N, C-alpha and C positions, 0 to 999 in steps of 0.2 A: 680480600685475598684469602685463599684456602689455607688450611693448616699445613697441607703438604708443601705448598709453595713457600710458606713461612719457614718451615723446617729446612727446605732446600737452600733458601737464602742464608739461614743460620749456619748450615754446614759449609757452604761456600765461603762465608765470612770467616769461619774457623780456619779453613785452608789458606785463604788469602792473608789473614792475620799472622799465621805461622810463617808464611813466606816473607812478609814485611819484617817481622822481628828477626828472622834468620839472616837478613842482610846486615844486621847490626851485631848479633851475638853468636852467629855461626849456624851452620846447617843442622847440626845435631840438636841443638836447643830449640831451633825453630820447629823441627818435626815434633819434638816433645810438646811444645806449647800448642801447636796446631792440633795434635792428637787429643790433648786435654780439652781443647775447645770443642772439638767434634764430639768427644765422649759426653761432655756436659750437655750439648744440644740433644744428643740421642737419648740420654737418660731423661731429660726433661720431656721428651716426646714419647717415651716408652718404647723406643726402637733400638735400645743399646745392644740387642741380640744380633744386629746386623754388622757390627764392627769385627767381631771375632779376633780382636787384638791386632788387626792389620793397620797399615798406615792410613792417614786421613784420606788420601786420594782414592784408595780402594773402597773405603767406607762410603764416600760420596757416590761412587759408581753403583754400589749395592742399594743405597738409598734412592738414587734416581730410578733404578729398576723397580723398587718397591712402589715408588710414587706412580710410575707408569702403570704397574699392575693394578693399583688401587683406582687409578683414573679409568682404566679399561673396564673394571668391574662396575664402577659408577656409571659409565656410559652404557653398559649392557643393562644395568638395572633401570636406567632412565628409558632406554628403548623398550624394555618389557612393560614399564608403566604406561608409556604412550600407547603400546599395542592394546593393553587392557582397557584403557580409557576409550580408545577408538571403537572397541567392541560394545560400548554402552550407548544407548540411544540419545540420552540428553547431551547438550553441549556443556563441556566442563572446562573452566579456565581458572588457572592458579595465578594470583597476583602477589608480588612482594609487598612489603610495608609501604613502598613509595607508589604503589599502583601500577608497576611495570609488569607486563605479562611474563611469567616464568615458564609456564607449561600449559598446553591446551591439547585437547583431542581434535580430530578433524572437524567435527561439528562446531566446536568452539572457534576454530580458526575461520570456518566459513561464516559464522555469525559475526565475528569481529571485522571481517573484510567484506561483508555483504552490503547490499543496498536495499532500499525500500523497507520491508518488514524486518529484515535482519538488522538494518541500521537503527531502527527504532528500539529493538530489543537491546542492541549494544549500548545505546545511549542510557537506557534504564539501568543496565548493569553498571555503567560508569557512575551513575547517580548513587547506586547502592554501595559503592566502594566506601563511601564516607560514613554511611549510617548502618549498613548491614540490614538484615531482615529479609522479608519475602514480599513479592509483588506479583499480581496477575495482570497480564497485558492481553487485550483483545485486538487483533489485527483485522482490518476491514476486508482485505482480499480484493477480488475473489481468487480462491474461495476464502471465506473467513477462517481465521485461525485463533486458537487460544493457547497462550504461553504462560507458564508459571516459572518465576525466577526466585531462587534462594541464594542469599549471600551469607557466608559464614566466616567469622574471624577466627583464625587459628592462634595457638598460644604464642607463636614467635612473631606475630604481627602480620603474617601472610593471610591472604583472603582467598577463598575458593567460591566461584560462582557456578551454580548448576541451573541450566536453562532447559526446561522440559516442555516439549510441544504436546499438549494434552487434548488436541482437537478431536482425535479419534475417541479418546475416553469420554469426552463430553458428548460426542455424537451417540455413543452406545448408551450412555446414561439417559439421554433424551429418548432414545428408542425404547429403553426399558420402561421409562415413565409412561410413554405413550401406549406401550403394549398393555400395561396394567390398567390404565384408564379406559382404553378401547375395549379390551376383552370384558372388563367389568360391565361396561355399558351394553355391549352386544349380548351378553348372556342374561343380563337383568331383564331385558325386554321379553324374550320368550318364556323365561322362568316365571316372571311376574304374570304373564298371560295364563300359563298353566295353573298357577295358584288360583287365579280368579275363576277360571273355567271349571276347575274341579270343585271349588266351593259352590258354584252355581249348580253343579250336577248333584251334589249331596242333597239338596232340597227339591230336586226335580224328579217327578214321577212319570211324566209323559214320555213314552218311548221315542217319539219323533224328535222331541227336544233333546233328549239324552243322546240320540244318534248324531244330531247336528253338533252338540257341544263336544262329543267324543271325537268327531272328525277334526274339530279345531284343536283339541288337546293333542291329537296325534300329529297334526301339522306343526305345532310349536315344538313338540318333542323331537321331531325330525330335524328342525332347525338347530336345536341344541346339540343333537347327535352329530350333525354335519359340521357344526362349529368346532366341536371337540376333535373330530376326525381331522379337520384342516389344521388345527393346532398341533396335533401329534405328528402329522405328515410334515409340516414345516419344520418342527423341531428335529425330526429324524433327518431331513435333508440337510439341515444346518450342521449337524453333529456327526453325520456318517463318516467313518474313517476312510472309506474308499468305495469305488463303484464295483458292482457285480457285473462286469462286462462280459458279454457273450454274443456270438452271431445270432441274429434274429431276423426273420422274414419281415420286411417292411409292411407287407400286406397284413400280416398277423397282428402287428402293433395297431394298425388302423382299425381292424375288425374288433379287437379287444376293447379299444376305447369307445368305438361307436356302440358296441353292445351294452356298455355300462350306462349310457345316457339314452338308450333307445326308448325306454318306457316314458321318460319325461318328454322326449321329442314327439312320441305318438300322442300323448295327451294334448300337446299344443298343435298337432297337425303339421309338424315340420319333418321334412325328408332329408336324406343324406345322399350326397354324390361323392363316392370314394374313388379317387384317381391316383393310381400308383404306376402309371404307364410312362413315367419319365426316365426310365432306364435304371431304376433302383430295384434290386431284388433283396439282397441280404445286407444288413448293417450291423456294426459292432457297437452296441450300446448297453446300458443297464435297462433291461426291459421294463422292470417295475416302475422306475423313475420316469421313463419316456411315456409309458402308458398313463401314468398319473398326470403328467403335463398335458397330454392330449385330452384327457377326460376333463380337466379344468377348462381348457380352451373351448371344447365342444359344449360343455355345460353353460358357459357364458354365452356362446353363440345361440343356443336354444332359448335361454332366458330372455335375450334381448332381440329376438327375431319375431316378425309377425307370423301369425298362423298361416299355413299354406306355403311358406317360403322354403328354400332349400339351403342347407349348409354343405359346403364343399370341403373335403379333406383331401389334400394332395401331398405326394412325396416325390421329390426330384433331387438329382445331384445339384450341388451349388458350391459357392465359395463363401466361407463365413466372413464375419466382419474383420477378423484378424488375418484374413488372406489364406486360410487353410482350406483345402478341398474337403468336402463332406456332403451331408445330406440336409435338405430342408423339408420340414413338415409344415404345411400351410393349412390354416383353418380360416375359411372365408364365409361370412354370413351376409344376409340381405337386410340387416336390422337397422336400428335407430342411429347407429354410428356414435362416435366419440368426439366431443368438441376438441378443437386443436389445443386449447389452453390446458387440457387435462392429459394429453398424450404422454408428457414427460413424467407424470406422477402415477400412472395407473399400475405400475409394478411395485409401488410401495405397499407395505403391509397395512391393511385396514382402510386403504384409500378407495373410495367409491365415487364415481362420477355423479350419480343421482341417488342420494340416500333415501329419498321418498320411494323411488321405484325399487331400490334394493330391499326395502322392508317387505314389499309384496312378492319379490322373487326369491328371497332368502339369501343366505350367505353373509359373511362378515368381512369380505374384502381381502381374503388371503389367497384366493385361487391364482391370481396372476403373480403374486409373490412366490408361490410354489413353483410356477412355471419358470420364473427367473432363476431360482436356485437350481432347478434341474439343468437349465442351460449352463450355468456357471460350473456346476459339478462336472459337466462334460466338456469344459473349456470352450463352450459355444456362446451364443447370444440369442436374444429374442427381440424381434422388431415388430412394429405395428404401423399400419397405414389405415386411415379411416376418413370418411367424410359423412357429416351428419345427414341422416335421411337416406343414405345409399348403402350403408354397410361397412364392415370392418374386416381386415385381413391381418391375422397374426402369423408370423413366420418364425418357427423355432429352428435355428441353424446349429448343427452339431458337426464338428470335425470328426470324421470316421471313415475307414475304408469302406468303399461301396462296391457291391457286386450287383450286376444287372444282366439283362433287363428283366422286368416283370411286367408284361404288357397285358393289362386288363383294366376294365372300368366297370364298376357296378353302381347301380342307383337303387336306393330304397326309399 
């Protein structure tokens, strides 16, 4: 029972006691005894300022008002506390010394009343009520989840449980570990080759041999440079504060991207067919990012296509995966294709379908990750369809106002 309730009962007892005694010794004496009883209760509770010398009934009225005001303040404070706790990501539950829930935020209430994974976590929380301490729980899913539970015992015997879903944190830690391991491996190979080749050149006097070794050093140096460029580009895309969006001619985006890979395509005898005749003229995008995405798609198409084949680049109006109207950039090749088992993973950083072939074609597996980030930055998506031996088509879909038409087709 709260102190306010005890006080109120004491005050009422004082008034009632005065009335009972008054039936025996008279009304004046009863009021005097009742008032003395009330004064005693108020002094004991530190609320004697509420009497003001009035009779007991008036004092009770004022005390009742004070109790109501205190209760209202307590209710407002509790509501504010609940609002604050609801703003915190972890599930938070406060138990009394008997293990009864006193307070929880919305995540805590969901956990206690949930099923499956939440029910497992709630059971662990109940187990920790007796012992306190921390525990990590892995939930199978799908998707798999990692939960950390902390139980703390407070000075008054209450206990507070904090349940934090650390799945995303664990995922990012794994990505960071993989990143360090992968980039160390990918840079070690060409740098090691440069060291060996330059050592061989030091002791070599024959011009023809020096020329051959110099060409190899140049090729490995280009691999290192491209890897660093990809790392910088991916980092920039991940941390850019916003897009530099402006109206751009769709045809100019395609021409710029094709121009950047034209030399590599010419060396392999690969041509381009650029088709922007699908009713798209001007689009509202970040030009630098979209060109970067198209360059990476075209670079892949050139590397994995046979000599004498044609890579097609198309632009057309379409509907994105989220249902928004926009524009689709398509890059289709006649190359070796991608096995079905790899299609879901090719946009992961450092993932490559054929590592042996990748060593000969260059690259460290960041190109398609860059394309994915460009799509995400534009609130769009990237799709792929492929069949081994017949070619691959990538479709970059971006929601954007589209002006058209621009009817022309060019082949190079």
